[in-house]
C-alpha positions in Angstrom: 0.1 -0.1 0.1 1.8 3.2 -1.0 1.5 6.4 1.2 -1.3 8.0 -1.2 -3.6 5.3 -0.2 -2.9 5.7 3.5 -3.4 9.5 3.8 -6.9 10.8 5.0 -7.1 13.9 2.9 -6.1 14.4 -0.6 -2.9 16.9 -1.5 -2.8 19.3 -3.6 0.4 20.5 -5.1 0.4 24.0 -5.2 3.0 26.5 -4.9 1.8 29.6 -2.9 3.5 32.4 -0.3 3.0 30.8 3.2 3.5 33.2 6.2 4.3 31.7 9.5 4.2 32.5 13.2 5.6 30.3 15.9 6.7 30.8 19.5 10.1 31.7 20.2 12.5 32.3 23.4 10.5 35.5 24.8 8.6 36.5 21.5 6.5 35.1 18.6 8.7 34.4 15.4 7.9 35.0 11.9 8.8 33.2 8.6 7.7 32.7 5.2 8.3 30.3 2.4 6.5 28.6 -0.6 3.9 25.4 -0.1 4.6 22.6 -1.6 1.4 20.9 -1.5 -1.6 21.7 0.5 -4.6 19.1 2.0 -7.7 19.9 4.4 -5.0 18.1 7.2 -2.0 20.0 6.3 0.5 22.0 4.7 4.1 21.0 3.2 6.5 24.2 2.9 10.2 25.4 2.4 11.6 27.8 4.1 14.9 29.2 5.0 13.4 29.4 8.1 13.8 26.2 10.5 10.8 25.9 13.0 11.4 23.0 16.0 9.6 19.9 15.6 6.1 20.3 17.5 6.1 24.1 17.6 2.5 25.2 17.4 2.1 27.6 14.1 -0.3 29.7 12.8 -0.1 30.3 9.0 -1.7 32.7 6.0 -1.6 31.5 2.5 -2.4 33.8 -0.4 -4.0 31.7 -3.4 -3.9 33.2 -6.8 -3.1 32.3 -10.2 -4.0 29.9 -13.0 -5.8 27.8 -10.3 -8.0 30.2 -8.7 -10.8 32.7 -10.1 -10.3 35.0 -7.5 -7.0 35.6 -5.1 -7.9 33.8 -1.3 -6.5 33.9 1.8 -6.2 30.5 3.5 -5.6 30.9 7.3 -4.9 28.0 9.5 -3.1 26.9 12.7 -0.8 23.5 13.0 1.5 21.6 14.4 4.7 21.0 12.9 5.0 17.1 12.8 8.2 17.2 10.1 11.5 19.3 9.8 14.0 17.8 6.9 16.8 20.5 5.8 17.9 20.1 2.1 21.9 20.9 2.0 21.7 21.6 -1.9 18.8 24.1 -1.5 19.5 25.3 2.3 16.2 25.3 2.5 14.0 23.0 5.2 11.1 20.9 4.0 8.4 21.6 7.1 5.3 19.5 7.4 2.3 21.0 9.2 -0.7 19.1 11.0 -3.6 21.3 10.7 -5.4 21.6 14.4 -8.5 23.4 13.2 -10.0 23.6 10.0 -8.7 25.8 7.1 -10.7 29.4 6.8 -11.0 30.8 3.4 -11.6 34.4 3.3 -11.5 36.7 0.1 -8.0 38.3 -0.6 -8.0 42.2 -0.3 -4.2 43.4 -1.3 -2.9 45.9 1.3 -0.6 46.7 -1.5 0.9 46.0 -4.8 3.7 43.9 -3.3 1.3 41.2 -2.0 0.1 40.5 -5.2 3.5 38.9 -6.4 3.0 35.1 -6.8 5.2 32.3 -5.6 
C-alpha cells in the first residue's frame, strides 16, 4: 500500500506564498516560504527559517493564479510534524498537521507587493 492510499486527505500540489508565526524565545517568530502541497489536514512548505518539531504554528497562504478565479487567503493553525533540511538548497521542508479546519477568506491586498506570486 503506498502513502497516497493511506492518507486521510487528498493533497494538492500548489505553490503559493505562506507566512508563518510560531513561539520563539520570549517572543513570536515570523517566517515565510512557499507551499509544496496542501490538504485539508495539513501543509508541506519550504522555508529558509527552521521551525522546531512539535511547535504550534499559525499560518496564512495567499492562493492566486491560474488555479483560482480570484485570490483567496487561507488561514490555519497547526503543529510541526516533520522538518528536513535540503543541504543542496539550504531550505527546510516543513510539514504541518492542522489542528483546526482551514479558514478561507476573500483576499484584499493592502498594496501591490502582496499580489506577487510564489
